[in-house]
VEXKOLFI-377978 format. One record per residue (C-alpha): residue in one letter; x, y, z negated. Coordinates in steps of 0.1 Angstrom, whole numbers, plus 2048, in hexadecimal, padded with zeros to 3 digits. Layout:
N
aXYZ ...
//
This chain:
1199
m800800801 t80A825803 n8098377E2 p7F08547E6 d80586E7D1 s8258657E2 q82B8887F0 l8298997D0 p8458B27C9 a8648A77B9 v8798BB7A2 p8A08B879E p8A489678C r8AE895768 i89E874762 s8AB853772 i897837777 e8AA814773 i8997F577F d8A67D2782 a88D7BE79A v88E79C7AB a89B79F7D1 r8847867DD l85F77C7D8 g8487637E8 f8277517E5 a83773C7CC s8417597B7 a81E7657B6 q80F7447AF a82873D791 r825763785 t849767789 a855788777 v85B7A2793 i86C7BB77D r8887AF764 s88F7D1755 l8827F3756 a893813743 l890838746 e8B284A73D h8AA870736 a8C388A736 g8AD8AC737 a8958BE720 a87B8A670F i85C89E723 a839893719 g81A886728 a82C876746 e82285675B l83A83D76B h82982F78A l83280F79C w8258057C0 s8307F07DD e8337F3801 p8217DE80F a8087D77F3 v8157B67E6 a8177C27C3 r7F97D37B1 p7FF7F77A7 r8047FE783 h81081A76D w81E81F74B a81783E733 i83484F726 d82A862708 r84A873701 l86F87170E a8878836F9 p8A9893705 g8C187870A e8AB85B702 r8AB83B716 l88A82B715 e88680571F i8667F9729 a85B7DA71B d8397D272D l8477C874F a82B7B575A v8237BA780 v8067A5793 l80F7997B4 d7F47947D1 p7F776E7DA a7DF7757F8 r7F578B807 l815776803 a80475880D t800764830 l82276D837 e832758852 t853769853 s86977A83A e8647A183A p8717BF826 a85D7CF80A m8657EC7F2 l85B7F07CE r8598147C6 l8578277A5 e84E84C79D l85085E77C r83487A77C q828894766 g80B8A9772 g80F8B0796 r8358AA794 v84B88F79C l86A88C782 a87B86F791 r8798557AC a8868317B2 e8858167C8 r8907F27CC a8907DE7EA v87E7BC7EA t87D7A2804 l85D78F80A l86176B813 a84A755829 r83073F818 e84772081A e869732815 w87C72C7F5 g8957467EC g8B17327E1 l8C272E7BD g8C574B7A5 e8A575F7A1 m8927457B6 a89F7247AA h88371C791 l8697227AE l8777047C2 p85F6EA7AF a8436FE7BF f84D6EF7E0 v8496CB7D3 r8256C17DD p81C6A27CC d7F76A77D4 a7FA6AD7F9 a7E769580F v80968B821 t8186847FF s7F966D7F6 g801659816 l82665680B v8196487E9 e8006307F9 a81E622811 a8356207F1 a81A60E7DD a8165F67F8 l83A5EE7F9 l83A5E97D4 n81F5D07D7 q82F5BE7F4 a84C5BA7DE g8395AD7C1 q83E5CD7AB g8195D47A8 a80A5F67A8 p82061579F d81C62177B g83763C775 y844639756 r828626743 s839604742 g85A616732 d87060074A a88A61375C g88B5F7775 r86B5FF781 a872623784 w890619797 m8786047B0 q86161F7B3 a87A6377BE a88761E7D7 a86161A7E4 i85F6427E9 w87F63F7FE s876621811 a85263281A a864650825 s87E63F83B g85F62F84D w85865285B g875651871 l884672866 r8A1683878 s8B869A866 a8B66C186A v8D36D9864 a8C86F684E g8EA707850 g900710833 g8F9720812 v8D671380E a8D97127E6 a8E473B7E9 r8CC746805 g8AF72E806 q89D71F820 v87C71E833 l86D6FB827 r85B6E2839 a83A6D8828 p8356B2827 h81D6B3844 r8366C485A i84F6AB851 r83969085A a82E69F87C e8516AC888 r86468E878 l8806A7870 a88D6B084E t8AC6C483F p8BC6B6821 l8A86CC80B d8856C281D a88D69E818 a8986A47F4 l8766B57EC l8626987FF l87367F7EA a86B6967CA a84669A7D3 g8436757D9 a85366C7B9 e83E6867A3 a81F6777B5 l82A6557A6 g82E662783 l854667784 n86768477A p87E690799 m8996AA799 v8AC6BB7B7 a8D16C77B3 f8E76DB7C7 a90C6DB7CD q9226ED7E5 g9136E5807 r8FE6C77F9 v8DC6C17EE w8D36A17D6 c8B06937CB g8B06817A9 v89666B796 w897666772 l894642769 l88664A746 d86B66273E r884680737 d88E6A1747 l8AB6BA746 g8996CF72A r8996ED741 v88D6F6765 v8AF702771 e8CF6F0763 p8EF6FF76C d9056E9756 a9146CC76B v91D6B974C a8F96B5743 l8F26A4765 r911691762 k908683741 a8E767574C i8F366876D a90F657756 a8F564873F r8E363C75E e8C364E753 l8C2662773 l8C3653796 v8D366A7B0 l8CD6667D3 d8D96767F4 p8BB684807 e8D268C827 l8D466482C l8AE66482F g8B1673853 q8CC65D85C g8B863C855 a8CF630837 g8BF61A81D f8B86207F9 e8DA6107EE a8EF626803 a8DC6447F6 v8E063A7D4 m9056347D9 a90D6567E9 g8F76697CC r9116597B2 a9286747C0 l91668E7AE g92067E78D d94567F794 e959697780 a9696A37A0 s9466AF7A9 e9446C878E a9576E579E g93C6E47BB f91D6E17A5 i9056FC7A7 a8E36F4793 a8CC6D9790 i8A66DE790 d88E6C877C m86C6C5788 a85D6B7766 a86C6D6753 a85E6EC76F r83A6DC76B a83C6E1745 a84570674C g82770C761 i837708785 l81A6FA797 p81C6EB7BB l8107027D9 r7EF6F47E7 d7F56E2807 t7D36DE817 a7DF6CE838 l7D66AA841 d7EB68E845 p7F668A86A a7F166B87C p81065587D a82966189A a82F6478B4 g8526478AC e85163F887 a85E61F87C k852603863 s85B60C840 p87C5F5835 p8755DD81C l87E5E57F9 p89F5DD7EB m8A85C37D0 a89E5CE7AC p8BC5DF799 g8D45CE785 a8DD5D875F a8FA5ED76E d8E3602781 l8CB609763 p8CF61C741 v8D960B725 s8BF607709 e8C86156E9 i8C75FB6CE e8C660C6AB e8C15F968C i8A860C676 p8B7611651 d8A4606634 t8B561B61B p8B5640613 e8D9642618 g8D763163A r8BC646643 i8CF66763D e8EC65A64E r8D665166D w8CA67466B q8ED683668 r8F766B687 k8DD67769C l8E469B697 l90C69A69B d9176986BC l93C68F6BF s93C6826E1 l94D6936FE r92A6A070A n92F6B86F2 r93F6DB6FF l94C6E36DE l9646C66E2 n9666C2707 f9656E6713 r9696E873A d96C70874F g94F70A767 r93471F773 g92672074E s943731742 v95C751749 p97F74C741 f99376E737 l9B8778736 c9BD787714 t9E278E709 d9DB79A6E4 m9BC7876D8 a9BE7916B5 a9BE7B76C2 f9A17AC6D7 e98E79E6BB d9957BC6A3 r9857D46BD l9667C06C2 a9637BC69D g9687E369C g9477EB6B1 a95B7ED6D3 s9547DE6F4 a9657CD711 t95D7CF736 p9667AF748 v97A7B3768 a98679C783 m9AB79C78A e9AF7997AF e9C77807BC a9CD77279A e9DB7517A9 s9F57607BF lA037777A5 pA2176A78D aA18767768 eA2B78575C eA1779C775 i9F778A767 a9FF792742 rA097B5749 r9E87BD760 a9D47AB744 a9E37C072A q9DF7E073B a9B97D6740 q9B67CF71A e9C57F0711 r9A9801726 g98D7ED715 r98A7D4732 l98E7B0731 a99F7A074F s99077E75E p9A476A778 l98176378B p97A7777AE v9627947A9 a9437807B7 d94A7607A3 l94E777782 q92F78878A s91876C78F r92675A772 l92077975B v8FD77B768 a8F8757761 l90475A73E h8F0778738 r8D176A741 r8D574B731 a8E075A710 r8C176E712 s8AB75271B d8B973F6FC l8B475D6E6 q8917626EF e88773D6F2 g89A72E6D5 g8A074E6BE t8C87466BB n8E47566CD t8F873E6E2 l9107546F1 f9347536E4 l95675C6EC a96D73D6E7 a98C7496D9 g9A87326D9 f9A570C6E6 l9B16EC6D6 r9C26D66F2 w9BC6B26E6 r9C06906F5 r9B566D6E8 e9D36546E3 g9D9642702 e9C965871B d9DA672731 r9BB689733 a9BB6A671D y99C6B570F r9956DB702 a9826E36E3 p97C7096DA l9887136B8 l9767346B1 l9557406BB i9517636BA p92B76E6BF a9277846DE r90F7986F1 l9107A0715 e9017C271E r8FB7D873D r8E87F973F s8DA7EF761 a8D97D577B k8F67E478E a90A7EF771 e9287DB762 f9257C2748 r9337CA725 i93D7B270A t9357BD6E6 h9367AB6C5 l91579D6B8 e9117A4694 d913781688 e931770677 v94D75F68D r94C73A68A i966720689 n95E7016A0 a9526EC680 t9486D169B l96C6CD6A6 l9786CB680 e9606AF679 f96C69F69B l9906A068C r98669266B r974674678 d98666B698 f9AA67568E a9AA678668 l9B569B66B s9AA6B9656 v9B56DD65A p9B86EE639 g9AD711633 l99071064C d9766FD63B g96A71C628 e96D74262E l98374764D p9A475A647 r9A078164B d9B879E652 d9AF7C264F s99C7C566F g9897A466A i990780673 d9B6777674 l9B8763696 a9DD760693 r9D974F671 i9BE73967C f9D472E69A d9F2728686 l9DD71366C v9D06FC68A r9F46FA698 lA006EF677 a9E46D4673 v9EB6C7697 rA106C7696 eA166A4692 m9FA69B6AB pA076906CD g9F36A26E9 f9E66BD6D2 e9EC6E16D5 v9DD7016D0 i9D87196F1 e9CE73A6EC d9B673F706 l996754707 a97574B717 l951756717 s93573A717 t91772F707 f9177176EA s8FE7046D4 f9066F76B4 a8E36F66A3 k8E26D269E f9046D368D l8F76EB676 m8DB6D566D w8F36B9668 e9096CF650 d8EA6D863E l8E16B2638 v9066AC62C a9086C9616 r8E56C5607 e8E06A0605 a8D86A15E2 a8BF6BD5E6 l8AA6AB5FF r8946995E5 d8866BB5D9 s86F6B95F8 p85069F5F2 l852699617 v87569261D r87667E5FD h85B66760C l86F66562B l88D65B61A d87D643600 g85F633611 p85763C636 e84561B638 t82C624620 a80F63D623 y81766161A p80966C5F9 q7F16895FB p7E56A05DD d7C96905C9 l7B06A55D6 p79169E5EC v7976A5611 i7816C361B a7706B963D p7656D7655 r7416D064D d7486D1627 l7596F4627 d73B70661C r7336F0601 a7586EB5F3 l76470D5F7 a75A7305EC p76374D606 a77A75A5EB d78F7395EE l798740611 v7AF75D61D t7AD75B642 p7AF77C653 l7AD76E678 p78D75C684 a78C739681 d77371D683 s76A70066E s7866EA67B q7A1703677 l79370F655 a7956EA64C a7BD6EB653 v7BF70A63E a7AE6FB621 a7C46DB624 a7E26F4621 a7D4704604 q7D16E25F3 g7F66DC5F9 r7F06C0613 d80A6B862F f7FC6B1650 v8006B6674 l7EC6CC687 i7E36C36AA g7D06D56C6 p7D36DC6ED p7DE6FD6F7 g7C97186F1 t7B57096D3 g7C07216BA k7E07106AA s7F57316A7 q7D6741697 t7D072667E i7F7728675 a7F474E66E n7D5746659 i7E772B647 i801742641 a7EA75F632 q7DB74261D v7F973760D l80675B607 s7E67615F5 q7EE7455DE g8107555D4 r82473A5E8 t83E740603 v83D732627 l85972963D f84E728661 v86271A67B a85D7116A1 e8737056BD k86C7256D1 a86E7476C5 a8507516D8 a83B73A6C2 l84974F6A3 d83F7706B6 v81C7656BC v81775D697 h82A77B68B r8147956A2 r7F4783693 l800788671 a80D7AC677 g7EA7B4686 c7DA7AA665 g7F37C1650 l80A7A4645 g8257AC65E d83B7BB642 a83779C62B c84A788648 l87078764B e87B77D66E l89A767670 h8A0760694 s8AC7726B4 s8BA7946AF k8A879968E t8C478767A d8DD7A2679 r8E27B4658 a8D17D3661 s8B17C466C v8AF7AB64E l8B47C9637 a8997DD647 q8807C1646 l8877BC623 g8827E061B r8607E062C g8577C2617 w8637D35F8 d8517F15FD r82F7DF60B a8157EA5F3 a7F77D45ED a7D67E95F2 g7B67E15E4 e7A77D85C3 e79B7B85B7 a7787C45B4 d7787CD5DA w7837A95E0 i76679B5CD e74E7B15DB v7577A75FE t75B7825F8 e7387825E5 d729795601 l73677961A r72975D604 l70576D605 t70876F62B r71574C62F d6FA73E61A q6DF75062D l6EF74164E n6EE71F63F a6CA723636 y6C472F65A v6D470F667 a6C26F864D a6A2706658 l6AD70467F h6B16DF67A r6926D6662 k67A6BE672 g6566CC679 t6346BA675 q6366B369A g65569D695 f6716B36A1 s6866D0696 v68B6F46A3 f6AE6EB6B1 e69F6CF6C4 a6856E46D2 i69F6FE6DD g6B56E26ED r6986D4700 v68D6F570D a6B26FE718 a6B66DD72C g6976EA740 g6736EF739 p6556E274A p6426F6768 f625700750 r62270E72D l60D703710 v60071E6F7 f5F87176D3 p5F172B6B4 d6117226A2 a62D7076A0 n6196EF68A a5F96F069A h5FB6C86A0 d6026AD689 a60E68A696 a5EA67F69F s5E269D6B3 y60369C6C4 a5FA6796CF r5DA6846DE l5EC69F6F1 r6006856FF d5E367270B m5D769171A a5F669572E c5F267373D d5CF67C747 l5DE69D758 e5F868976B r5DC670779 l5C9690786 a5E869C796 k5EB67C7A7 v5C867C7B5 a5D16A47C1 g5ED6947D7 s61269A7D4 a6116AA7FA a5F76C77F1 p6036E87FB v5FA6F97DA e6167127DE l5FC7247F8 l5E17287DA a5E77437C0 g5C673C7AF a5A37407B6 e57D7367A8 w5757187BB s5557187CF f54A7077EF d5457287FE w5687337F2 q576715802 e56771A822 r57473E824 f596735818 l59B71B832 g59073384F a5AB74D841 a5C173283F r5BB72B864 d5BE74E86D l5DF75185A a5EC735870 q5DF74388F a5F0764887 a61075287E r61074089E g60E7608B1 q6297718A0 g63F7528A6 r6377558CD a64177A8CD l6607738B9 g6687568D2 t66376D8F0 l67B7868E3 c69676C8DB d69475E8FD r69978290B l6B77848F7 g6C67618F9 l6C27578D6 a6BD7348CD p69F72B8B8 e6A9726891 a68F72487B a6A173085D r6AE74F86E m68A75987E s68076D860 a69D785863 r69C787889 r679793885 d6827AF871 l69E7B9887 f6867B78A4 l66E7CE891 r6887E888A l68A7E98AF a6657ED8B6 p6638148B2 l67A8178CE a6648048E5 a6458198DD e6358338F4 d6428508E2 a6668428DE p68185C8E4 d69485B904 l6B98538FB s6C385791F p6D087B91C l6E78728FF p70C86E909 d71884B90A l72E84F8EC p73683B8CC l71C8498AF a73A85689C e74486D8B9 l71E8798BD d71D880896 r73B89489A a7318A68BA l70E8AE8AA q7228BD88C t7398D18A3 r7178E18B6 r7078E7898 e7268F9889 a72B90D8A9 e7079178AA a708922884 a72793488E m7149478AB a6F8951892 q71096187A a720974897 r7009808A4 e6F698D87F r7149A187E l70B9B489C a6FE9D9895 a6E89D98B3 d6D19C28C5 y6E59B48E1 p6D999C8FC q6DF9758F5 d6FA97590D a70A995907 d72C986900 a72D979923 r721998934 i7399B0922 d75F9B0926 v7669AE901 a78A9AB903 a78F9C8919 l7769DD903 d7889D28E3 a7A99DD8F1 d79C9FE8FB w78DA048D7 r7AF9FA8C7 a7C0A148DD a7A7A2F8D6 e7AAA288B0 a7D1A2C8B3 g7D0A4B8CC v7CFA6E8C3 w7B4A868C3 p7A2A928D8 f7AAA748F0 s7A3A5B8D6 a780A6A8D1 l779A688F6 a784A458F7 r76EA3B8DB r752A4A8EB r756A3A909 v757A178FB r739A1C8E4 g727A27904 v730A07914 l7239F28FA q703A078F5 s6FBA0191A h6F99DB913 v6E39DE8F2 r6BC9DB8F3 s6B89EE8D2 g6CC9FD8B7 t6EDA108B4 v70C9FD8BC d72B9FC8A3 p7489F48BB g7609ED89E g7499D0890 d7379C88AF l7569BE8C3 d7629A78A8 a7419978A5 l73F9948CB h7619838CB r7569698B1 l7349638C6 a74895D8E4 r7609438D2 s7429328C3 r72F92F8E4 a74D91F8F4 a7519068D8 r72B8FC8DB d72D8FA8FF a74E8E48FE s7368CA8E9 p72C8AB8F9 l7088B38EE a7068D58FF r6F08CE919 l6D68BF901 p6BB8D78F1 g6C48E28CD e6A48D28BF g6A28AC8BC i6C58A28BE e6C589389C a6A687E8A4 l6B98728C4 i6D68678B1 a6C5856896 a6B08418AE r6D18398C0 r6DF82D89F a6BF818897 l6C580B8BA e6E98008B6 t6E47F3892 a6C97DA89D l6DC7D18BD t6FC7CA8A7 a6E77B488E l6D87A18AB a6FB79C8B9 g70578A898 e6E87748A0 g6F67698BD a6EA7808D9 g7017848F7 p7107A5900 e6FF7A4925 r6DC7A1915 l6E47BC8FA g6EF7D2914 a6CF7CE929 a6BA7D3908 r6CD7F2900 a6C7801923 e6A57F9924 l69B808900 s6B3827907 q69A836921 p673837924 g66282093B a6527FE93A g6677DE938 p6647BA92B l6777C190C r65F7DE902 m6417C7909 a6517AB8F5 l6557C38D9 a6337D08DC a6237AE8D8 l6397A98BB g62A7C98A9 s6067BE8B2 a61079A8A7 q61D7A9886 a5FF7BE880 e5E679E883 m5FE78C86B a5F97A9854 m5D57A8854 a5D3782854 s5E9782834 e5D679B822 a5B5788826 f5C676681E e5D47757FE g5B37887F6 l5A17657F2 g5BB7587DB g5D674A7F2 q5F97527EF v61075A80D p63674D807 e64E767804 a66776D823 t651754839 s66174E859 p64D749879 a65772287C r64B71E857 s62E733859 g62171F875 q6266FF864 g61970C843 a5FB71B854 g5F36FC866 g5F56E7848 a5DD6FF836 g5C56FE856 d5C26D984F p5A16D683A g5A86B6829 r5CA6BE81F t5C26E0811 a5A56D47FE g5B96B87EE g5D46D17E5 l5BD6E77D1 d5B86E57AB p59A6D87A5 l5956E9783 g59870B793 g5C070F790 a5D1727778 a5B273D775 r5A0724760 p5AE71B73F r5AA6F8733 r5A96E970E c5C26D1704 g5B76BD6E9 g5C06D66D0 p5C56FD6C8 g5D570A6E7 t5CF71170E v5E170A731 d5F272D738 r5FB72275C g5EC703770 d6066E9779 r6076E879E g6226D67B1 g6356CA793 a6186B5786 t62269879D r63F691788 p63D67476F a63F68B752 r623682739 a62D686715 h652691720 r6446AF72D l6296B8715 r6466B56FB g65B6CE70E c63A6E870D l63A6E26E8 c65E6E66E5 r65D7086F7 m6437146DE v6577076BF a6767176CA a6647396CE a6557376AD r67372D69B d65B71E680 g66D71E65D c689731669 r675751668 a67E75B645 a6A3754647 a6A3764669 a69478465C r6AD78363D f6C977F656 r6BC79C66D a6BA7B364E l6DE7AB644 g6EC7B0668 a6D97D266C g6EB7E2651 r70D7D2656 s70E7C767A r7167A3672 g6FE79468D s6DB78F696 v6C277369E p6B47786C2 h68D7736C6 a68375B6DF 
//
């Protein structure tokens, strides 16, 4: 779209708009609701401003415009905008067939001024185009379509192959057998091989720049696939079978993997090659080379080629892996593919048979673990599961890869002191570091460190990409897990196992770090995160267990110097400890990477607090007797239906709304019970947790609320803060764990005042109790059985399900007892028999109600015959008109066509206007021409009013106005007496042309000029030749004609016939169309008279009656036997009838009486009346309304 205010004047910029947005957008981005803007900030350097608005829009309009209100922006302030939600238009993006450029534009406005502008170029991708790794990596699973019709055919072929091999139907992971998952993956490969695919070359850099992907139906139809196309096809088939696929990218290669166990990578995009290599080495992940699918290779060859991804040598070229199961859990859904499965091509081969079942060497080893039966054994098992001392742990086996940035630091101690002092360091790339001597590298690194920079041996592009990846990963870990994972690894211990030549590196010190940049194009800065420097405790424990080696002086507080941590002393202590260990040495390297040791901290807590574990009843039970039932408090369990009887309102403190099941959970927590709260998403678990916390706080207890994701903590905290309990919470996660934040939270909690008196609380809870009791009384009355045998609640349910087509009226709800109700049921049976006598085909819809007599019946049948004849005449007239315009007879459209023809009837009358003088112009141009003429005529009238004398109508044409005006102006500028003579001459000339009055040359000449110009404008109009009166009527008639003809074109009339109709109706005279329209008018008048007579005798003409239906219905009504049989022998609705008790029939049962209703329908009528009366609920409802009227608590609706 184009912003309507984009042309506002701009003032000299004193404010800068910094935006970091995605570079590519596609239909998958809109479906996944991808964040378009990553960061948005305003940097102000001028005077304070207030009342501004920041507007954002896109060109073309693929993003919905939005704006942010900026209340105030102080001088020197940097405003970070947190609400960055931008909604994309999926319909616009779904229609793109090729990529095209777009622009995101922003303007900061204040009143009518534009204070700042910014823009960001974005590439719009085609619907089937993926933008590559990076910001669109997580969207690749959207192009994996397990629900496509072609994928279903692939799965059916795979299932057939499994049945032929005796493997049975595919079942995903339900069997728990990795071998079955292996065979199902082989079946998908063999089924796809039967398509006879050929390999297509996608060009280099698919991982970086993406690719236009082929949907499954295109692959099947074209028999062509790139390696990525083939990988996504295999992934779709595996996912359709219930398996978890993944796709991995390496330099110039694409791989497809299938998990043999029901697992995933834990995240959508995994950049760590080690995580993938662990799964491959454990034989939990089966990797295939999809490129071989286009070469006709078998499944075993694809498996052998896929093992190359697990080689250590492939780590350098590894880019990332994308897990489909994790993506589905994150809400990345498949794109819809509505294409049908094409017929098999002539060149498709038969699917090859399945390979032999995998051996034990191809499948993961089942972990056999002995379950301990002693408390000590259980604690040891917990500790063993938490402590990872294998080479998979990066704290023991650190590798330089894409997930880390190495630095060249000549004075690491001084660098740490600078960071601890609040300084920052800017990472810079050292060009051509590999070709420089060591002395030159050290000199340049030292110079960079002196300038506050940190040199890295990586190229510029590689350094920047790694920093961006680390920045995003650290921010994601902090937001999701609430802990910082970004550290500077200062110093490494190089170690090796005895008898091995390979050396490993383990970091020694972990300095908490933060990566910052002011904008997307600014440089990164490394700062010290306000947290303690950590020793690699995992390494120390590893050395103690595997090498019986301890490092004295590092178990407690780390050595310190005047500026902070004493790095030199720590390195010396480690060197001293490993001095006698062959292959061990300390290397003073520096690297930035992410590390996670949360499980180690849990292990350390288990070891240090083993004796205190029994303080918790739940942990004590897990230690001493997990095989027995967990003991709960000796208190009765409060079920949801017993809440009102067991608890008073004062016993529950729930500031947020809750239903009975949620209140039962709150009550269980108040009793001190331990339980698991389970519920699907959106059922109010977070709200219930907030209520539980409020309840426990009201009892004077404390609560520790932990969650795997920080988002869950934020949701509950926001709910508590909204209830005024935010200051009672101490947040101990994410960036809120620094000293200043904790002290500020403690200060707010200390200063928090408890408002309110106990008397107020008693008054509120007592008022709530009274209201609750009244509502419960209302519910009890609603379910109380009446004398007729059912309750008001049952009556309302019966009526809501659909009432009978008639209504019975009784004095009150208890008008019947069991005996009278039985008589009513018998009466209903009699009514059904009478309805059967009348017949089910009686056209009772044509009878509104009348007093029956033989004379009335005779006149009614005659009126019905007249109505039928009129309807047939109208049908013939419509048929003639349809034939004239070439319209096919359609009964459903005849009523609408009749209305269109009747709109044309005034144009066919004898006094219809002649439209031929009108120019053959569009209606819009005729309207503009009429407006121009009227404006010119008005201007002419105004000019004449300004004339001082009475001039002839064509005076402006007779008089040489221009010459006289020039003479007058010359006379005005001349000298006396010549000027007086000249003015006299001009006045004499003008006076000779007037019919009466005295001229005023000064004003008359100007008015004559205006008159001439207005006349010229009028004469230039296309309507100039038409008389002034009646033009509006002609254009209105022309508009009515064109509107009706356009509607008839929509009905199917051809252009030639419409043109002939337009020509005939535009000019007077007789013609076949005019005659047909006149006949329709006469038929319509006869139909109106017949309908009036029919309705006057109690008939009812159906609404929107079409000619075909009118003829049929009227013909039916003209059948005396049929019509007589369809009449109500009791006189219809006008004659009430007693029904065995007090009450009357409010409406006769017509049409619907043929159903076998009997007592069921009678019960429905009585239920409707009971539901309206509400019986014994009236007193409770009145009390509830009185209470709600004063306090706006609710109301009881009247039936």
